[in-house]
DRENVO-136345 format. One record per residue (C-alpha): residue in one letter; z, y negated, x negated. Coordinates in steps of 0.2 Angstrom, whole numbers, padded with zeros to 4 digits, always signed. Layout:
// DRENVO-136345
AZYX/...
END
This chain:
// DRENVO-136345
M+1009+0214+0495/R+1023+0222+0485/K+1040+0224+0493/T+1055+0217+0484/V+1072+0226+0483/S+1079+0212+0494/Q+1066+0215+0507/T+1069+0234+0507/K+1087+0231+0510/K+1083+0219+0525/D+1071+0232+0532/Y+1085+0245+0532/I+1098+0234+0539/W+1088+0227+0553/N+1079+0244+0557/T+1097+0252+0558/A+1103+0238+0570/A+1087+0241+0581/G+1091+0260+0580/L+1109+0258+0586/I+1104+0246+0600/N+1090+0258+0605/A+1103+0272+0606/A+1116+0261+0615/E+1106+0251+0628/A+1106+0265+0642/V+1124+0270+0637/I+1130+0252+0639/M+1121+0249+0655/S+1126+0265+0663/A+1144+0262+0659/V+1143+0245+0666/V+1135+0251+0682/T+1148+0265+0684/R+1162+0253+0684/I+1154+0239+0695/T+1144+0248+0708/G+1148+0266+0706/L+1141+0284+0702/T+1127+0283+0715/D+1119+0268+0707/A+1122+0276+0689/G+1113+0291+0695/M+1098+0281+0700/L+1098+0271+0684/T+1098+0288+0674/I+1082+0294+0682/A+1075+0276+0680/F+1078+0277+0661/A+1070+0295+0661/I+1054+0289+0671/G+1053+0272+0661/N+1053+0281+0645/L+1040+0293+0651/M+1029+0279+0657/M+1032+0269+0640/T+1023+0283+0631/V+1007+0278+0641/G+1010+0260+0635/K+1013+0264+0617/F+1000+0278+0618/G+1006+0286+0601/I+0998+0272+0591/R+1013+0266+0581/N+1015+0280+0568/Y+0996+0280+0565/Q+0995+0261+0564/V+1009+0260+0551/T+1001+0274+0540/D+0983+0267+0541/I+0983+0265+0522/E+0964+0264+0522/N+0963+0251+0536/K+0951+0261+0547/F+0956+0249+0561/S+0960+0230+0561/F+0975+0223+0569/S+0963+0215+0582/V+0958+0233+0587/Y+0976+0239+0588/L+0981+0224+0599/K+0967+0225+0611/T+0970+0244+0613/R+0988+0241+0616/L+0984+0228+0630/L+0973+0241+0638/T+0986+0255+0637/V+1000+0243+0644/L+0989+0239+0658/L+0986+0258+0661/M+1005+0260+0660/I+1008+0247+0674/I+0995+0256+0685/A+1003+0272+0682/V+1020+0265+0687/F+1014+0258+0703/G+1005+0274+0707/Y+1021+0285+0704/L+1032+0273+0714/A+1019+0274+0729/Y+1020+0293+0728/A+1039+0293+0726/A+1041+0282+0742/K+1030+0293+0752/E+1033+0311+0746/L+1050+0311+0738/Q+1057+0299+0751/Y+1064+0287+0738/S+1074+0272+0745/W+1068+0254+0742/N+1083+0251+0731/K+1079+0266+0720/I+1060+0261+0719/M+1066+0243+0714/I+1078+0250+0701/I+1064+0262+0693/G+1051+0248+0694/M+1061+0235+0685/V+1066+0247+0671/C+1048+0252+0669/M+1042+0234+0668/I+1056+0230+0654/Y+1048+0245+0645/A+1031+0238+0647/I+1036+0223+0637/E+1043+0234+0624/A+1027+0244+0623/L+1018+0227+0620/E+1031+0222+0607/D+1029+0238+0598/V+1011+0234+0591/F+1017+0218+0583/W+1032+0228+0576/G+1019+0240+0568/Y+1009+0225+0562/Y+1024+0217+0553/Q+1029+0234+0545/R+1011+0236+0538/R+1014+0218+0530/N+1031+0224+0523/R+1041+0215+0536/L+1049+0229+0546/D+1064+0218+0548/A+1055+0205+0558/G+1049+0218+0571/A+1067+0225+0572/K+1074+0207+0574/M+1062+0204+0589/F+1068+0221+0597/C+1086+0217+0593/F+1087+0200+0600/R+1077+0204+0616/W+1089+0219+0620/L+1104+0209+0616/G+1099+0196+0628/I+1097+0209+0641/L+1114+0217+0637/V+1123+0201+0638/A+1115+0196+0655/F+1116+0212+0663/P+1135+0214+0666/V+1137+0196+0671/L+1123+0197+0684/L+1128+0213+0691/W+1146+0207+0693/I+1140+0192+0702/N+1128+0200+0714/R+1133+0218+0715/D+1114+0222+0717/L+1107+0233+0703/G+1089+0230+0708/H+1090+0211+0708/T+1100+0211+0692/L+1086+0221+0683/L+1073+0209+0690/V+1082+0195+0681/C+1084+0205+0665/L+1065+0208+0666/I+1062+0189+0666/V+1075+0187+0651/S+1066+0201+0641/L+1049+0192+0644/I+1056+0175+0638/L+1064+0182+0623/F+1049+0192+0618/T+1038+0177+0619/L+1050+0166+0610/M+1053+0178+0595/L+1034+0182+0594/C+1031+0163+0593/L+1044+0161+0579/S+1039+0175+0568/Y+1020+0179+0570/G+1013+0163+0561/K+1025+0166+0546/I+1020+0184+0543/C+1002+0186+0549/G+0987+0186+0537/E+0975+0172+0538/E+0962+0182+0547/D+0974+0186+0561/R+0982+0168+0563/R+0975+0165+0580/I+0979+0178+0594/G+0964+0173+0604/Q+0952+0175+0590/V+0960+0191+0585/L+0957+0198+0603/Q+0939+0192+0602/S+0935+0201+0585/G+0941+0218+0591/S+0927+0227+0601/L+0930+0239+0615/R+0920+0252+0606/E+0932+0252+0592/S+0946+0253+0605/R+0939+0268+0613/H+0937+0276+0596/L+0955+0273+0592/I+0961+0280+0608/R+0951+0296+0605/V+0959+0297+0587/V+0977+0295+0593/F+0975+0304+0610/S+0983+0320+0604/L+0998+0309+0598/F+0999+0301+0615/G+0998+0318+0623/I+1012+0324+0611/S+1023+0309+0615/F+1020+0310+0634/L+1024+0329+0634/S+1039+0327+0623/F+1047+0314+0634/Y+1043+0325+0649/V+1051+0340+0641/N+1066+0330+0635/N+1069+0323+0653/A+1063+0338+0663/P+1081+0343+0667/K+1084+0326+0674/Y+1068+0327+0685/A+1074+0344+0691/I+1091+0338+0695/D+1084+0323+0704/A+1074+0335+0715/C+1088+0348+0718/L+1105+0339+0716/E+1115+0323+0721/E+1114+0306+0712/E+1132+0308+0707/T+1128+0325+0698/Q+1113+0316+0690/A+1124+0303+0683/C+1137+0315+0676/Y+1123+0325+0667/G+1116+0309+0661/F+1132+0304+0653/V+1135+0320+0643/A+1116+0320+0639/M+1117+0303+0631/P+1124+0308+0614/V+1110+0321+0612/F+1097+0308+0607/V+1109+0300+0595/I+1105+0313+0581/G+1086+0309+0583/L+1089+0290+0584/L+1100+0290+0568/N+1087+0301+0559/T+1073+0289+0565/F+1080+0274+0557/V+1084+0283+0541/Y+1066+0289+0539/Q+1056+0275+0548/P+1056+0264+0532/T+1049+0279+0522/L+1033+0282+0532/V+1022+0270+0522/P+1028+0278+0505/M+1026+0295+0512/A+1008+0291+0517/V+1005+0284+0500/E+1011+0300+0492/W+1000+0311+0503/E+0985+0300+0500/S+0987+0300+0481/R+0990+0319+0481/Q+1008+0319+0475/S+1012+0335+0484/K+1029+0339+0475/A+1036+0322+0479/F+1030+0324+0497/V+1038+0341+0500/R+1054+0335+0492/R+1055+0320+0503/V+1052+0331+0519/L+1065+0344+0513/K+1078+0331+0509/Q+1075+0323+0527/I+1078+0340+0535/G+1094+0341+0526/V+1099+0324+0532/I+1096+0330+0550/G+1107+0345+0547/V+1121+0334+0540/I+1120+0322+0555/S+1119+0336+0567/A+1135+0344+0560/I+1144+0328+0560/C+1139+0324+0578/M+1143+0341+0585/T+1160+0341+0577/G+1164+0324+0584/A+1157+0330+0601/Y+1168+0345+0601/V+1184+0336+0596/I+1183+0319+0605/G+1167+0320+0615/I+1173+0323+0633/P+1188+0311+0632/V+1178+0297+0625/L+1164+0299+0637/S+1176+0301+0652/W+1185+0285+0647/F+1169+0276+0643/Y+1160+0280+0659/H+1176+0279+0669/T+1172+0296+0676/E+1181+0313+0674/L+1169+0324+0664/S+1180+0339+0658/A+1170+0351+0668/Y+1154+0347+0658/K+1161+0351+0640/I+1150+0367+0638/E+1135+0357+0644/L+1139+0344+0631/M+1140+0356+0616/V+1124+0365+0621/L+1115+0349+0623/M+1121+0343+0606/A+1114+0358+0598/A+1098+0355+0606/G+1098+0337+0599/G+1098+0344+0582/F+1082+0355+0585/L+1074+0339+0594/A+1077+0329+0579/V+1069+0341+0567/S+1054+0344+0578/G+1052+0325+0580/Y+1052+0323+0561/L+1040+0337+0558/S+1028+0330+0571/V+1028+0313+0561/V+1025+0323+0544/L+1010+0332+0552/T+1004+0315+0558/I+1004+0308+0541/M+0994+0324+0535/R+0982+0319+0549/R+0985+0336+0558/Q+0990+0328+0574/K+0979+0341+0584/D+0991+0354+0578/L+1005+0345+0588/L+0998+0345+0605/W+0997+0363+0611/P+1015+0368+0607/Y+1022+0354+0618/G+1009+0358+0631/L+1016+0376+0631/I+1034+0370+0632/A+1030+0357+0646/V+1021+0371+0656/I+1037+0382+0654/A+1048+0368+0659/A+1038+0363+0674/A+1037+0380+0681/G+1055+0386+0678/L+1067+0372+0677/K+1068+0367+0695/G+1072+0385+0701/I+1085+0387+0687/V+1094+0371+0691/S+1094+0374+0709/R+1103+0391+0706/Y+1114+0387+0690/G+1116+0368+0691/T+1118+0358+0676/I+1123+0372+0664/G+1106+0380+0668/A+1098+0364+0664/A+1107+0362+0647/V+1103+0380+0641/C+1085+0379+0646/Y+1083+0363+0636/L+1091+0371+0621/S+1079+0386+0622/L+1064+0375+0623/M+1069+0364+0609/A+1073+0379+0597/V+1056+0387+0601/L+1047+0370+0598/C+1056+0367+0582/L+1051+0385+0576/I+1032+0383+0580/Y+1031+0366+0571/G+1040+0373+0556/V+1029+0388+0554/T+1013+0376+0557/L+1019+0364+0543/A+1023+0378+0531/I+1006+0386+0534/R+0997+0370+0531/L+1006+0366+0515/V+1003+0384+0508/R+0985+0383+0512/I+0983+0366+0504/S+0993+0371+0488/G+0982+0387+0487/N+0966+0377+0487/D+0973+0364+0475/E+0967+0350+0487/V+0983+0340+0487/
END
């Protein structure tokens, strides 16, 4: 199925829209909460997003990038779908297990448990939606998956402030948003799937029956290192928030979360720029077009550099005034943290892109140990540093971790490319 120029434009437009909404969802909801119910609830929502994103890595299990670059069709959509249902079930079990632990050992209040639980369930729907988005992308309809994501989250973002203003209860508001998310996901899937799927995938029931559990186990083994990387990366990215949750107040958590929000903008902007190029990159790699492949990688790293420079300049000039106004909170004391975190965001974007490149090269095993090393360092040292130095300690530690990770991935990729070029295997 060849992709037309018109379809390529649609893919970029809708994927960009999805990237912007993905970047804005937590920002908008946190700003709404700060204005309506205050900083304490905003702090609980901040840690809820951190835990929810971590749990979503269990639901997605690192399958998406492998799925859309499976040029040889090693696994059918039935296998991807059945495997995703299993991993989403595992995610839900993990969420309930964590909440039971948090209630007993961390003394979380019922309100905090409710808020975290509802955010996690919204992300469970997103994890299931993601497998259909990947399938649509493989059939050259990336825009259809992006539309599904956009309309579901727009529904949540419209309902959320209205409901919160009416009942002033964040937990119950998120429960209704979960129902809205489920309804919109089901509706968009019904409207799009039949128009895009192949004849062999037309009936979902038959699709699920045709995929064997043995193949699902095989797929899980294949992508396990990708899952490990995704899980560890989200843990490392949010490790400062976990340390703040353990050592400081909800209000401090909220303020740190506000200045940390722009950090991920660099990575998200980069993601929706390179996401439509994953299939062409996989084709170049499989067809041994080494020069084109390397040029594309270097070009994208240059794009990250430009995006980072623009974002850091903007953060320095107007970052604190804009964030203070947007979140209705005085954040002048956090300007150093903001700039340190923005620098870390550039390293995060580069390391994230390099991990995708190594995945296309099917060198995902090279990705796991560096993140494991960084995660161990974060788990061992962050709580003590945050307890002693507060939010500036959290920001500097995060920058250091991202810089080390970026260096390790860059050296790994360079070594692999040099070896392959030397052996004339590409």
